[in-house]
N, CA, C and O atoms as a GROMACS GRO file, in nm:
protein
  444
    1MET      N    1   1.415  11.866   7.528
    1MET     CA    2   1.527  11.794   7.581
    1MET      C    3   1.610  11.735   7.499
    1MET      O    4   1.588  11.658   7.406
    2LYS      N    5   1.751  11.796   7.560
    2LYS     CA    6   1.874  11.685   7.436
    2LYS      C    7   1.863  11.476   7.503
    2LYS      O    8   1.869  11.404   7.602
    3PRO      N    9   1.846  11.476   7.382
    3PRO     CA   10   1.950  11.347   7.425
    3PRO      C   11   2.043  11.232   7.473
    3PRO      O   12   2.090  11.148   7.396
    4LYS      N   13   2.061  11.233   7.573
    4LYS     CA   14   2.191  11.183   7.608
    4LYS      C   15   2.330  11.096   7.572
    4LYS      O   16   2.374  11.017   7.655
    5ASP      N   17   2.359  11.105   7.515
    5ASP     CA   18   2.466  11.061   7.484
    5ASP      C   19   2.544  11.064   7.563
    5ASP      O   20   2.521  11.118   7.672
    6TRP      N   21   2.730  10.974   7.516
    6TRP     CA   22   2.758  10.874   7.587
    6TRP      C   23   2.848  10.969   7.666
    6TRP      O   24   2.878  10.936   7.781
    7ARG      N   25   2.905  11.110   7.604
    7ARG     CA   26   2.931  11.197   7.708
    7ARG      C   27   2.921  11.289   7.811
    7ARG      O   28   3.019  11.352   7.848
    8ASP      N   29   2.782  11.307   7.873
    8ASP     CA   30   2.649  11.267   7.957
    8ASP      C   31   2.708  11.186   8.082
    8ASP      O   32   2.695  11.209   8.202
    9VAL      N   33   2.768  11.095   8.025
    9VAL     CA   34   2.797  10.933   8.196
    9VAL      C   35   2.948  10.974   8.207
    9VAL      O   36   3.050  10.994   8.141
   10ILE      N   37   2.871  10.972   8.399
   10ILE     CA   38   3.078  11.030   8.448
   10ILE      C   39   3.113  10.803   8.496
   10ILE      O   40   3.074  10.708   8.564
   11LEU      N   41   3.220  10.850   8.385
   11LEU     CA   42   3.300  10.725   8.430
   11LEU      C   43   3.381  10.743   8.486
   11LEU      O   44   3.430  10.851   8.518
   12ASP      N   45   3.432  10.579   8.526
   12ASP     CA   46   3.560  10.602   8.624
   12ASP      C   47   3.663  10.547   8.518
   12ASP      O   48   3.637  10.517   8.402
   13GLU      N   49   3.818  10.536   8.599
   13GLU     CA   50   3.848  10.525   8.482
   13GLU      C   51   3.882  10.424   8.452
   13GLU      O   52   3.991  10.441   8.397
   14ASP      N   53   3.842  10.256   8.452
   14ASP     CA   54   3.814  10.135   8.370
   14ASP      C   55   3.772  10.193   8.241
   14ASP      O   56   3.817  10.212   8.128
   15ASP      N   57   3.672  10.212   8.304
   15ASP     CA   58   3.510  10.291   8.193
   15ASP      C   59   3.634  10.375   8.045
   15ASP      O   60   3.661  10.344   7.930
   16LYS      N   61   3.676  10.494   8.142
   16LYS     CA   62   3.666  10.557   8.040
   16LYS      C   63   3.836  10.537   7.908
   16LYS      O   64   3.854  10.562   7.789
   17ASP      N   65   3.877  10.512   7.960
   17ASP     CA   66   4.046  10.394   7.975
   17ASP      C   67   3.884  10.283   7.806
   17ASP      O   68   3.901  10.320   7.690
   18LYS      N   69   3.811  10.215   7.822
   18LYS     CA   70   3.731  10.162   7.743
   18LYS      C   71   3.653  10.205   7.643
   18LYS      O   72   3.594  10.129   7.567
   19GLN      N   73   3.648  10.348   7.637
   19GLN     CA   74   3.558  10.411   7.591
   19GLN      C   75   3.649  10.468   7.483
   19GLN      O   76   3.618  10.447   7.366
   20ARG      N   77   3.810  10.572   7.524
   20ARG     CA   78   3.941  10.563   7.403
   20ARG      C   79   3.885  10.474   7.324
   20ARG      O   80   3.824  10.489   7.218
   21LYS      N   81   3.914  10.364   7.395
   21LYS     CA   82   4.015  10.234   7.316
   21LYS      C   83   3.907  10.203   7.129
   21LYS      O   84   3.934  10.182   7.011
   22ALA      N   85   3.757  10.223   7.237
   22ALA     CA   86   3.603  10.196   7.102
   22ALA      C   87   3.620  10.337   7.041
   22ALA      O   88   3.521  10.408   7.061
   23THR      N   89   3.701  10.384   6.985
   23THR     CA   90   3.675  10.504   6.907
   23THR      C   91   3.811  10.446   6.824
   23THR      O   92   3.917  10.410   6.876
   24PRO      N   93   3.784  10.448   6.713
   24PRO     CA   94   3.878  10.413   6.567
   24PRO      C   95   3.944  10.501   6.533
   24PRO      O   96   3.998  10.487   6.422
   25VAL      N   97   3.971  10.628   6.609
   25VAL     CA   98   4.043  10.700   6.516
   25VAL      C   99   4.068  10.766   6.337
   25VAL      O  100   4.026  10.832   6.242
   26TYR      N  101   4.223  10.638   6.426
   26TYR     CA  102   4.316  10.616   6.266
   26TYR      C  103   4.184  10.480   6.197
   26TYR      O  104   4.119  10.472   6.093
   27SER      N  105   4.194  10.413   6.294
   27SER     CA  106   4.120  10.300   6.139
   27SER      C  107   3.939  10.290   6.113
   27SER      O  108   3.895  10.176   6.120
   28GLY      N  109   3.863  10.371   6.092
   28GLY     CA  110   3.784  10.409   6.135
   28GLY      C  111   3.720  10.529   6.062
   28GLY      O  112   3.613  10.544   6.002
   29PHE      N  113   3.815  10.600   6.086
   29PHE     CA  114   3.782  10.705   6.018
   29PHE      C  115   3.922  10.779   5.913
   29PHE      O  116   3.888  10.798   5.796
   30LEU      N  117   4.083  10.824   5.954
   30LEU     CA  118   4.179  10.858   5.906
   30LEU      C  119   4.202  10.722   5.774
   30LEU      O  120   4.225  10.748   5.656
   31LYS      N  121   4.191  10.616   5.816
   31LYS     CA  122   4.167  10.486   5.689
   31LYS      C  123   4.078  10.493   5.592
   31LYS      O  124   4.097  10.488   5.470
   32TYR      N  125   3.988  10.505   5.647
   32TYR     CA  126   3.835  10.507   5.553
   32TYR      C  127   3.842  10.596   5.501
   32TYR      O  128   3.730  10.622   5.546
   33PHE      N  129   3.864  10.677   5.445
   33PHE     CA  130   3.857  10.832   5.339
   33PHE      C  131   4.010  10.976   5.385
   33PHE      O  132   3.994  11.092   5.425
   34PRO      N  133   4.154  10.892   5.353
   34PRO     CA  134   4.244  10.906   5.358
   34PRO      C  135   4.204  11.117   5.216
   34PRO      O  136   4.205  11.240   5.225
   35ASN      N  137   4.188  11.049   5.156
   35ASN     CA  138   4.195  11.152   4.981
   35ASN      C  139   4.046  11.292   4.991
   35ASN      O  140   4.030  11.401   4.935
   36ALA      N  141   3.945  11.189   5.121
   36ALA     CA  142   3.815  11.302   5.146
   36ALA      C  143   3.900  11.351   5.168
   36ALA      O  144   3.969  11.409   5.083
   37ILE      N  145   3.942  11.343   5.374
   37ILE     CA  146   4.025  11.500   5.510
   37ILE      C  147   4.178  11.560   5.388
   37ILE      O  148   4.224  11.667   5.348
   38LYS      N  149   4.200  11.441   5.375
   38LYS     CA  150   4.337  11.523   5.318
   38LYS      C  151   4.253  11.689   5.186
   38LYS      O  152   4.292  11.805   5.190
   39GLU      N  153   4.140  11.633   5.091
   39GLU     CA  154   4.128  11.769   5.047
   39GLU      C  155   4.006  11.863   5.129
   39GLU      O  156   3.980  11.973   5.079
   40VAL      N  157   3.938  11.825   5.241
   40VAL     CA  158   3.841  11.910   5.416
   40VAL      C  159   3.961  12.023   5.433
   40VAL      O  160   3.957  12.146   5.434
   41ALA      N  161   4.094  11.908   5.449
   41ALA     CA  162   4.222  11.992   5.538
   41ALA      C  163   4.253  12.123   5.505
   41ALA      O  164   4.261  12.231   5.564
   42ARG      N  165   4.280  12.046   5.295
   42ARG     CA  166   4.261  12.178   5.181
   42ARG      C  167   4.134  12.260   5.218
   42ARG      O  168   4.182  12.336   5.302
   43CYS      N  169   4.026  12.287   5.211
   43CYS     CA  170   3.963  12.336   5.190
   43CYS      C  171   3.964  12.457   5.347
   43CYS      O  172   3.905  12.565   5.351
   44SER      N  173   4.034  12.406   5.439
   44SER     CA  174   4.024  12.453   5.579
   44SER      C  175   4.102  12.524   5.603
   44SER      O  176   4.106  12.579   5.713
   45GLN      N  177   4.220  12.552   5.471
   45GLN     CA  178   4.316  12.619   5.477
   45GLN      C  179   4.371  12.752   5.324
   45GLN      O  180   4.457  12.836   5.297
   46ALA      N  181   4.243  12.683   5.267
   46ALA     CA  182   4.171  12.788   5.155
   46ALA      C  183   4.104  12.884   5.184
   46ALA      O  184   4.128  12.992   5.130
   47GLY      N  185   3.978  12.869   5.296
   47GLY     CA  186   3.970  12.940   5.347
   47GLY      C  187   4.023  13.011   5.503
   47GLY      O  188   3.960  13.116   5.520
   48ASN      N  189   4.061  13.000   5.549
   48ASN     CA  190   4.222  13.057   5.615
   48ASN      C  191   4.212  13.190   5.612
   48ASN      O  192   4.160  13.281   5.676
   49ASP      N  193   4.314  13.165   5.466
   49ASP     CA  194   4.360  13.228   5.383
   49ASP      C  195   4.266  13.393   5.236
   49ASP      O  196   4.298  13.498   5.181
   50GLN      N  197   4.137  13.286   5.249
   50GLN     CA  198   4.040  13.378   5.202
   50GLN      C  199   3.989  13.479   5.306
   50GLN      O  200   3.947  13.586   5.263
   51HIS      N  201   3.989  13.454   5.446
   51HIS     CA  202   3.932  13.496   5.520
   51HIS      C  203   4.076  13.538   5.637
   51HIS      O  204   4.123  13.650   5.658
   52HIS      N  205   4.086  13.507   5.650
   52HIS     CA  206   4.276  13.603   5.796
   52HIS      C  207   4.321  13.500   5.672
   52HIS      O  208   4.283  13.385   5.651
   53PRO      N  209   4.414  13.580   5.600
   53PRO     CA  210   4.493  13.666   5.544
   53PRO      C  211   4.585  13.608   5.650
   53PRO      O  212   4.547  13.582   5.764
   54ASN      N  213   4.806  13.576   5.568
   54ASN     CA  214   4.897  13.608   5.646
   54ASN      C  215   4.874  13.570   5.849
   54ASN      O  216   4.946  13.628   5.930
   55THR      N  217   4.761  13.462   5.899
   55THR     CA  218   4.747  13.416   6.061
   55THR      C  219   4.745  13.331   6.089
   55THR      O  220   4.638  13.320   6.149
   56PRO      N  221   4.813  13.210   6.091
   56PRO     CA  222   4.823  13.092   6.222
   56PRO      C  223   4.658  13.017   6.129
   56PRO      O  224   4.547  13.065   6.154
   57LEU      N  225   4.674  12.905   6.034
   57LEU     CA  226   4.556  12.844   6.048
   57LEU      C  227   4.465  12.836   6.199
   57LEU      O  228   4.510  12.833   6.313
   58HIS      N  229   4.353  12.835   6.162
   58HIS     CA  230   4.263  12.837   6.284
   58HIS      C  231   4.119  12.837   6.193
   58HIS      O  232   4.128  12.849   6.070
   59TRP      N  233   3.975  12.821   6.264
   59TRP     CA  234   3.859  12.805   6.267
   59TRP      C  235   3.747  12.938   6.377
   59TRP      O  236   3.703  12.927   6.491
   60ASP      N  237   3.734  13.077   6.251
   60ASP     CA  238   3.664  13.188   6.351
   60ASP      C  239   3.517  13.131   6.329
   60ASP      O  240   3.440  13.134   6.232
   61LYS      N  241   3.506  13.066   6.492
   61LYS     CA  242   3.360  13.005   6.469
   61LYS      C  243   3.248  13.143   6.476
   61LYS      O  244   3.125  13.142   6.490
   62GLU      N  245   3.329  13.242   6.464
   62GLU     CA  246   3.192  13.369   6.500
   62GLU      C  247   3.159  13.455   6.350
   62GLU      O  248   3.097  13.559   6.331
   63LYS      N  249   3.258  13.325   6.217
   63LYS     CA  250   3.325  13.431   6.087
   63LYS      C  251   3.179  13.393   6.051
   63LYS      O  252   3.116  13.499   6.048
   64SER      N  253   3.119  13.315   6.030
   64SER     CA  254   2.979  13.236   5.908
   64SER      C  255   2.938  13.108   6.044
   64SER      O  256   3.028  13.031   6.080
   65LYS      N  257   2.834  13.101   6.091
   65LYS     CA  258   2.730  13.023   6.095
   65LYS      C  259   2.614  12.950   6.076
   65LYS      O  260   2.511  12.892   6.112
   66ASP      N  261   2.669  12.974   6.026
   66ASP     CA  262   2.483  12.947   5.867
   66ASP      C  263   2.537  12.738   5.823
   66ASP      O  264   2.448  12.691   5.752
   67GLU      N  265   2.602  12.676   5.840
   67GLU     CA  266   2.641  12.589   5.840
   67GLU      C  267   2.484  12.457   5.716
   67GLU      O  268   2.474  12.417   5.600
   68LEU      N  269   2.421  12.448   5.819
   68LEU     CA  270   2.274  12.368   5.735
   68LEU      C  271   2.281  12.437   5.609
   68LEU      O  272   2.267  12.390   5.496
   69ASP      N  273   2.296  12.511   5.633
   69ASP     CA  274   2.196  12.641   5.492
   69ASP      C  275   2.358  12.648   5.418
   69ASP      O  276   2.359  12.601   5.304
   70SER      N  277   2.433  12.678   5.445
   70SER     CA  278   2.530  12.655   5.305
   70SER      C  279   2.553  12.557   5.268
   70SER      O  280   2.548  12.549   5.145
   71CYS      N  281   2.590  12.430   5.342
   71CYS     CA  282   2.573  12.296   5.323
   71CYS      C  283   2.460  12.256   5.156
   71CYS      O  284   2.469  12.189   5.053
   72MET      N  285   2.411  12.305   5.191
   72MET     CA  286   2.298  12.295   5.035
   72MET      C  287   2.329  12.364   4.962
   72MET      O  288   2.413  12.322   4.883
   73ARG      N  289   2.305  12.440   4.953
   73ARG     CA  290   2.395  12.535   4.904
   73ARG      C  291   2.434  12.479   4.799
   73ARG      O  292   2.401  12.511   4.685
   74HIS      N  293   2.498  12.403   4.826
   74HIS     CA  294   2.709  12.361   4.786
   74HIS      C  295   2.609  12.213   4.694
   74HIS      O  296   2.596  12.156   4.586
   75LEU      N  297   2.574  12.214   4.798
   75LEU     CA  298   2.499  12.010   4.776
   75LEU      C  299   2.484  12.065   4.638
   75LEU      O  300   2.552  12.037   4.540
   76LEU      N  301   2.330  12.193   4.652
   76LEU     CA  302   2.252  12.207   4.524
   76LEU      C  303   2.301  12.273   4.396
   76LEU      O  304   2.229  12.312   4.304
   77ASP      N  305   2.503  12.284   4.408
   77ASP     CA  306   2.496  12.357   4.305
   77ASP      C  307   2.617  12.193   4.281
   77ASP      O  308   2.660  12.186   4.166
   78HIS      N  309   2.649  12.116   4.345
   78HIS     CA  310   2.710  12.009   4.299
   78HIS      C  311   2.611  11.961   4.257
   78HIS      O  312   2.648  11.988   4.143
   79ALA      N  313   2.490  11.900   4.236
   79ALA     CA  314   2.297  11.869   4.201
   79ALA      C  315   2.322  11.924   4.052
   79ALA      O  316   2.316  11.856   3.950
   80GLU      N  317   2.342  12.027   4.057
   80GLU     CA  318   2.317  12.038   3.934
   80GLU      C  319   2.454  12.054   3.864
   80GLU      O  320   2.457  12.165   3.811
   81GLY      N  321   2.586  11.976   3.842
   81GLY     CA  322   2.621  11.992   3.717
   81GLY      C  323   2.793  12.080   3.719
   81GLY      O  324   2.868  12.117   3.629
   82ILE      N  325   2.800  12.086   3.912
   82ILE     CA  326   2.859  12.263   3.868
   82ILE      C  327   2.953  12.203   3.969
   82ILE      O  328   2.922  12.203   4.088
   83GLU      N  329   3.104  12.136   3.915
   83GLU     CA  330   3.192  12.089   4.032
   83GLU      C  331   3.275  12.124   4.105
   83GLU      O  332   3.339  12.046   4.175
   84LEU      N  333   3.298  12.277   4.104
   84LEU     CA  334   3.381  12.325   4.124
   84LEU      C  335   3.342  12.461   4.183
   84LEU      O  336   3.234  12.486   4.130
   85ASP      N  337   3.369  12.550   4.255
   85ASP     CA  338   3.315  12.674   4.324
   85ASP      C  339   3.434  12.798   4.272
   85ASP      O  340   3.531  12.790   4.197
   86ASP      N  341   3.410  12.843   4.304
   86ASP     CA  342   3.514  12.993   4.226
   86ASP      C  343   3.596  13.015   4.296
   86ASP      O  344   3.624  13.134   4.281
   87CYS      N  345   3.658  12.970   4.370
   87CYS     CA  346   3.763  12.950   4.429
   87CYS      C  347   3.862  12.870   4.368
   87CYS      O  348   3.984  12.872   4.358
   88GLY      N  349   3.732  12.772   4.316
   88GLY     CA  350   3.861  12.618   4.271
   88GLY      C  351   3.800  12.462   4.402
   88GLY      O  352   3.848  12.353   4.370
   89THR      N  353   3.754  12.460   4.466
   89THR     CA  354   3.736  12.381   4.575
   89THR      C  355   3.609  12.330   4.516
   89THR      O  356   3.519  12.381   4.451
   90ARG      N  357   3.636  12.198   4.567
   90ARG     CA  358   3.496  12.102   4.486
   90ARG      C  359   3.351  12.173   4.600
   90ARG      O  360   3.344  12.206   4.719
   91HIS      N  361   3.280  12.169   4.514
   91HIS     CA  362   3.099  12.213   4.620
   91HIS      C  363   3.117  12.151   4.710
   91HIS      O  364   3.131  12.210   4.818
   92LEU      N  365   3.125  11.995   4.703
   92LEU     CA  366   3.107  11.860   4.739
   92LEU      C  367   3.242  11.830   4.869
   92LEU      O  368   3.251  11.726   4.933
   93THR      N  369   3.350  11.970   4.887
   93THR     CA  370   3.423  11.893   5.000
   93THR      C  371   3.365  12.133   5.110
   93THR      O  372   3.384  12.166   5.227
   94LYS      N  373   3.311  12.209   5.006
   94LYS     CA  374   3.288  12.270   5.127
   94LYS      C  375   3.173  12.182   5.227
   94LYS      O  376   3.168  12.165   5.349
   95CYS      N  377   3.069  12.129   5.094
   95CYS     CA  378   2.933  12.070   5.213
   95CYS      C  379   2.986  12.016   5.347
   95CYS      O  380   2.949  12.051   5.459
   96CYS      N  381   3.139  11.866   5.297
   96CYS     CA  382   3.109  11.780   5.404
   96CYS      C  383   3.236  11.838   5.493
   96CYS      O  384   3.282  11.772   5.587
   97TRP      N  385   3.324  12.048   5.428
   97TRP     CA  386   3.352  12.107   5.589
   97TRP      C  387   3.243  12.184   5.641
   97TRP      O  388   3.228  12.165   5.762
   98ARG      N  389   3.148  12.277   5.582
   98ARG     CA  390   3.032  12.287   5.705
   98ARG      C  391   2.928  12.114   5.780
   98ARG      O  392   2.905  12.107   5.901
   99MET      N  393   2.905  12.056   5.729
   99MET     CA  394   2.906  11.896   5.763
   99MET      C  395   2.983  11.873   5.900
   99MET      O  396   2.948  11.807   5.998
  100LEU      N  397   3.069  11.930   5.883
  100LEU     CA  398   3.200  11.863   6.028
  100LEU      C  399   3.115  11.976   6.081
  100LEU      O  400   3.029  11.939   6.161
  101ALA      N  401   3.118  12.116   6.053
  101ALA     CA  402   3.173  12.234   6.128
  101ALA      C  403   3.016  12.255   6.223
  101ALA      O  404   3.017  12.327   6.323
  102MET      N  405   2.894  12.189   6.180
  102MET     CA  406   2.812  12.215   6.214
  102MET      C  407   2.778  12.085   6.315
  102MET      O  408   2.688  12.091   6.399
  103LEU      N  409   2.879  11.946   6.290
  103LEU     CA  410   2.855  11.876   6.374
  103LEU      C  411   2.915  11.891   6.526
  103LEU      O  412   2.847  11.919   6.625
  104GLU      N  413   3.079  11.863   6.525
  104GLU     CA  414   3.131  12.007   6.606
  104GLU      C  415   3.019  12.078   6.715
  104GLU      O  416   2.986  12.049   6.830
  105ARG      N  417   2.985  12.172   6.634
  105ARG     CA  418   2.917  12.300   6.696
  105ARG      C  419   2.766  12.170   6.769
  105ARG      O  420   2.727  12.163   6.886
  106THR      N  421   2.736  12.122   6.698
  106THR     CA  422   2.683  12.001   6.755
  106THR      C  423   2.670  11.942   6.917
  106THR      O  424   2.601  11.951   7.019
  107LEU      N  425   2.831  11.852   6.842
  107LEU     CA  426   2.899  11.829   7.027
  107LEU      C  427   2.888  11.886   7.068
  107LEU      O  428   2.770  11.869   7.100
  108THR      N  429   2.926  11.994   7.124
  108THR     CA  430   2.950  12.120   7.172
  108THR      C  431   2.949  12.229   7.228
  108THR      O  432   3.021  12.301   7.297
  109ASP      N  433   2.803  12.224   7.161
  109ASP     CA  434   2.730  12.302   7.199
  109ASP      C  435   2.795  12.475   7.230
  109ASP      O  436   2.806  12.555   7.323
  110ASN      N  437   2.833  12.461   7.059
  110ASN     CA  438   2.950  12.595   7.072
  110ASN      C  439   2.827  12.676   6.891
  110ASN      O  440   2.885  12.650   6.785
  111PHE      N  441   2.682  12.759   6.872
  111PHE     CA  442   2.664  12.769   6.818
  111PHE      C  443   2.714  12.943   6.907
  111PHE      O  444   2.703  13.049   6.846
   0.00000   0.00000   0.00000
């Protein structure tokens, strides 16, 4: 059974506004990690260019669904002292992309 979280609760308009304001996307995420976020965005573009050249940037959720295994492979490479993947992207960046992808799939039940 899935645990109940904030998305499962039916809120009135006042509560929705409080909830929205209690999600500090800019001050609690973008300002904390601006360089990492830019690096992951470049990873998204590089992946799109590799798998879907000459198409607008998009996440092809059917292309690969092994987020956790892929993340761990990149983390192992990083742990072994291999900073960059063959394409020149940091293994930690690819690991971060995969973890964000897994979190998004988990939050949206999109496996």
